[in-house]
ROBA-423441 format. One line per 10 residues: number of its first residue (from 1); their letters; for each residue x, y, z of C-alpha. Coordinates in steps of 0.2 Angstrom, whole numbers, plus 2048, in hexadecimal, padded with zeros to 3 digits. Layout:
! ROBA-423441
NUM = A = X Y Z; ... .
This chain:
! ROBA-423441
1 = MRVLPSERLI = 89F 96B 7D5; 8A3 961 7E2; 8AA 94D 7E3; 8A2 941 7F0; 8AE 936 7F6; 8A9 926 7EB; 8A9 92F 7DC; 8BB 930 7E2; 8BE 921 7E3; 8B4 91C 7D4 .
11 = SGNSEGDPLP = 8BE 928 7CA; 8CD 922 7CE; 8CF 916 7BD; 8CE 922 7AC; 8BD 927 7A6; 8B6 915 79D; 8C0 909 7A5; 8B6 8FA 7AC; 8B6 8F8 7BF; 8BE 8E9 7C5 .
21 = ESHVELPPVI = 8B5 8DB 7C3; 8B2 8D4 7D7; 8B9 8C1 7DE; 8AD 8BD 7ED; 8A8 8AA 7E9; 896 8A4 7EB; 894 897 7F5; 88F 888 7EA; 87C 882 7EB; 880 871 7F3 .
31 = RRTEFVAFAL = 892 86E 7FD; 89E 85F 7FB; 898 85A 80E; 885 85C 809; 889 853 7FA; 892 843 802; 885 842 810; 878 840 800; 882 833 7F7; 883 82A 808 .
41 = TGLLLIAIVA = 871 82D 80C; 86A 823 7FD; 878 815 7FE; 873 812 810; 860 811 807; 866 806 7FB; 86E 7FA 807; 860 7FA 812; 854 7F4 801; 860 7E9 7FB .
51 = VLYVGKAFFL = 861 7DF 80C; 84C 7E0 80F; 84B 7D6 7FC; 859 7CB 7FF; 853 7C6 811; 840 7C8 80D; 83D 7B4 814; 843 7BF 825; 83F 7D0 825; 82F 7CC 81C .
61 = PVVMAFVTGT = 826 7C4 82E; 82E 7CB 837; 825 7DF 832; 814 7D8 830; 817 7D0 841; 81D 7E2 849; 811 7EB 83F; 802 7E0 841; 805 7DE 855; 807 7F3 857 .
71 = MLSPAASFLE = 7F4 7F2 852; 7EF 7E4 85A; 7F5 7E9 867; 7E9 7F5 870; 7DD 7E6 86C; 7E9 7DA 87A; 7E8 7EC 888; 7D7 7EC 888; 7D6 7D8 88C; 7E4 7DE 897 .
81 = RSKVPRSLGA = 7D8 7EB 89F; 7CE 7DD 8A1; 7D6 7D1 8AC; 7DF 7C6 89E; 7EF 7C2 89C; 7FA 7CC 88F; 803 7BA 889; 7EF 7B2 888; 7EB 7C2 87F; 7F7 7C0 873 .
91 = VLIVVVVTAV = 7F3 7AF 86F; 7DF 7B0 86E; 7E2 7BF 863; 7EC 7B7 858; 7E3 7A7 857; 7D0 7B5 855; 7DC 7BD 846; 7DF 7AC 83E; 7D0 7A3 83F; 7C8 7B1 837 .
101 = IAFIVALIAS = 7D5 7B2 82B; 7D2 7A2 825; 7BF 7A1 822; 7C3 7B2 817; 7CF 7A4 80D; 7C1 798 80E; 7B4 7A0 805; 7C0 7AA 7FA; 7CD 796 7F5; 7BD 78C 7F0 .
111 = PVMEWSTRLP = 7B4 796 7E2; 7C6 79A 7DB; 7CC 788 7DA; 7BB 783 7D3; 7BD 790 7C3; 7CF 78E 7C2; 7CA 77B 7BD; 7BF 783 7B0; 7CA 78F 7A9; 7C9 787 796 .
121 = ELGAQLKDKL = 7B6 786 797; 7B5 799 79D; 7C2 79F 791; 7B7 798 781; 7A7 7A1 78C; 7B2 7B2 78E; 7B5 7B0 77B; 7A3 7AE 776; 79D 7BB 77F; 7AB 7CC 778 .
131 = HVFDRPVALW = 7A6 7C6 765; 79C 7D9 767; 7AE 7DE 767; 7B2 7D5 755; 7AC 7E6 74C; 7BA 7F2 756; 7C5 7E6 755; 7C1 7E3 740; 7C4 7F8 740; 7D4 7F7 74C .
141 = REMQVMLGGS = 7DB 7EA 740; 7DA 7F3 731; 7E0 802 737; 7F0 7F8 740; 7F0 7F3 72D; 7EF 805 723; 7FC 80A 730; 809 7FB 72B; 806 7F3 739; 802 7DD 73A .
151 = EELPSFQMPK = 7F0 7D4 734; 7F3 7C8 73F; 7EC 7CB 754; 7F0 7C1 761; 7E1 7B3 766; 7D7 7B4 774; 7E0 7A7 781; 7DE 7A4 794; 7E8 7A1 79E; 7EE 78E 7A1 .
161 = IEWVQPTLEF = 7EB 787 7B0; 7FD 785 7B5; 7FC 799 7BA; 7F6 796 7CD; 803 78B 7D2; 80F 798 7D3; 802 7A4 7D7; 800 79C 7E5; 810 79C 7EC; 813 7AF 7E9 .
171 = LSPTFTEFLL = 804 7B5 7F4; 806 7A8 801; 816 7A6 80D; 820 798 811; 81B 78B 821; 82C 794 829; 827 7A7 824; 813 7A2 82A; 81C 79A 83B; 828 7A9 83D .
181 = FFVTLILFIA = 81B 7B5 83B; 80F 7B0 847; 81B 7AC 854; 823 7BD 852; 812 7C3 853; 80A 7BA 862; 81C 7C0 86C; 81B 7D2 866; 80A 7D6 86D; 80D 7CC 87F .
191 = SWRDLRRAMI = 81F 7D5 881; 817 7E4 877; 817 7EE 88A; 829 7EB 88F; 830 7ED 87B; 82B 7FD 87C; 830 803 88F; 841 7FB 885; 842 808 878; 83D 816 883 .
201 = MTFSDHEARL = 84A 812 891; 859 80E 883; 85B 821 882; 862 82A 892; 85A 83D 88D; 847 841 893; 846 84C 885; 849 83D 879; 840 831 885; 82F 83B 884 .
211 = RTLRILNEIE = 832 83B 871; 836 82A 86F; 824 825 87A; 81B 833 870; 81F 82A 860; 81B 818 867; 809 81E 86D; 805 827 85E; 80B 817 852; 800 80B 85B .
221 = VHLGNYLLTV = 7F2 818 85D; 7F3 81D 84A; 7F6 806 843; 7E7 802 853; 7DC 810 84A; 7E1 80C 836; 7DD 7FA 839; 7CE 7FA 842; 7C8 808 834; 7CE 801 825 .
231 = TLINVGVGVV = 7C8 7EE 82B; 7B6 7F4 830; 7B7 7FD 820; 7BB 7EF 816; 7AF 7E5 81E; 7A2 7F0 817; 7AA 7EF 809; 7A8 7DA 809; 796 7DD 80C; 791 7EB 802 .
241 = TGLICALTGM = 798 7DF 7F2; 791 7CF 7F9; 781 7D8 7F8; 783 7DC 7E5; 788 7CC 7DF; 778 7C5 7E7; 76B 7D3 7E1; 777 7D0 7CF; 776 7BE 7CE; 787 7BE 7CC .
251 = PNPAGLGALA = 78E 7AB 7D6; 795 7A8 7E5; 791 7BA 7EB; 797 7B4 7FE; 7AA 7B0 7F6; 7AB 7C0 7EB; 7A5 7CA 7FB; 7B3 7C3 805; 7C1 7C7 7F6; 7BB 7D7 7F6 .
261 = ATLNFIPIIG = 7BD 7DC 80A; 7CE 7D4 808; 7D4 7DD 7F7; 7CF 7EE 7FF; 7DD 7EB 809; 7E7 7F0 7FE; 7E6 801 7F6; 7E2 806 7E6; 7E8 7F3 7DF; 7DB 7EA 7E8 .
271 = PVAMFAVLVV = 7CA 7F2 7E3; 7D1 7F3 7CF; 7D4 7E1 7CF; 7C2 7DD 7D9; 7BC 7E6 7CA; 7C5 7DB 7BD; 7BD 7CC 7C6; 7AD 7D4 7C5; 7AE 7D6 7B1; 7B5 7C8 7AF .
281 = VGLVAFPTIG = 7A7 7BC 7BA; 798 7C6 7B7; 79E 7C3 7A0; 79F 7AF 7A5; 790 7AF 7AF; 783 7B9 7A7; 77D 7B8 794; 77E 7CB 790; 78F 7D7 793; 780 7E2 79A .
291 = GGLMAALAFG = 77B 7D5 7A6; 78D 7D2 7AD; 793 7E4 7AE; 786 7E8 7BA; 790 7E1 7CB; 79E 7E9 7C5; 798 7F8 7C1; 78F 7FC 7D3; 7A1 7F4 7DB; 7A7 801 7D2 .
301 = GLTFLEGHFI = 799 810 7D7; 79D 807 7EB; 7B1 809 7E8; 7B1 81E 7E4; 7A4 81F 7F0; 7AF 815 7FF; 7BE 81E 7F8; 7BB 82F 7F6; 7AF 830 803; 7AB 824 811 .
311 = TPTIIGRRLA = 7BD 820 814; 7C1 833 813; 7B5 834 820; 7B7 828 82B; 7CA 82B 82E; 7CE 83D 82C; 7D9 847 82A; 7E4 841 838; 7E7 82F 82F; 7E4 836 81A .
321 = LNALAVLLAL = 7F1 832 812; 7F8 839 802; 7F4 831 7F1; 801 832 7E9; 80B 82E 7FA; 802 820 7FB; 804 819 7E7; 818 819 7E9; 817 810 7F8; 80C 802 7F2 .
331 = AFWTWLWGPM = 816 800 7E4; 827 7FF 7ED; 823 7F2 7FB; 817 7E8 7ED; 825 7E9 7E4; 830 7E5 7F3; 827 7D8 7FD; 81B 7D2 7F0; 807 7D3 7F8; 80B 7D4 809 .
341 = GAFLSSPLLI = 816 7E3 805; 809 7EA 7FE; 7FB 7E6 80E; 809 7EE 818; 80A 800 80D; 801 80A 815; 804 808 828; 816 808 824; 814 817 81B; 80B 81C 82A .
351 = VALILKEHLL = 819 81A 837; 824 821 828; 818 832 82A; 819 830 83E; 82B 831 83F; 82D 83B 834; 822 849 83F; 82B 846 84E; 83B 845 84A; 840 853 83D .
361 = PENSPQLPQA = 83F 864 846; 831 86E 844; 83B 880 841; 842 878 830; 843 884 822; 832 886 818; 82E 88D 80A; 828 89D 809; 816 8A0 808; 80D 8A1 7F6 .
């Protein structure tokens, strides 16, 4: 029988001897340089977050002014095309926005201060309304006793008046932050065109300049459209909420509508907080639980329609954001900068997505089709 050369090489050893093991080393899954790059990137992110947290008094007003100024820049450009100087247009825009915010705050502040002074009385009324739950609470206590728990239940108490001042201090900026925000906002809107030109001309490469121009244009358009559409939607939510409160007999429907419009600027948390406010106000204002829950249930249906049908239809796919990304951005910026960070979470997420779309190469490796 003829022996092939490959068989002759394999049969060089005695029959039954194992073949020699291969000494070819496979490349590591993560190279040392990649690990070092990941570690340095992580340390850089931690350092940036620490600086933003420690320097909140400076960075929050400045970032807030930059984002708000970018949103309002199309209005300044419109006034400039109407023969209004850009510096004067910036002042007019800031004055109008400030007047609107002051009007909304006046609608909300009056009932809030009135109710805060009546907290003990309102707490007693709410406790009397909740006697219907005495039987379920007793059953729960019996179940706890059977499982070896404590027989005592914490008593229902309304928070004391001392919470008002710390809450206002947390929600309201200091005078220095307030002044820094408004001065930076006016100067940013007035000099936005020069800032754009300076950022574009920073790069010497023609392609880099074009990319920077596209990024700035897209950020300005998207943030402007986001502010306009979200403001109109939230105003509509506030008007409808006020009508719901008026039809159901809730006290101060105008203030509740203004509060609903304001809280709706904060994704996820705002509608939930407004629902809780309507539940508490309804239970205190109405003699029955069913009557007190009518406005809250109607508001829940309104927010469901707004969040699942109206807003996605108006905003469209281009400005649609992933729900998980919105939640994580909301949690992070709220933890970092409080309520103002919650307001900035969606605009900053839009900016981050635009930067990712333009700075990452389009021919980056993709997962294979399933």
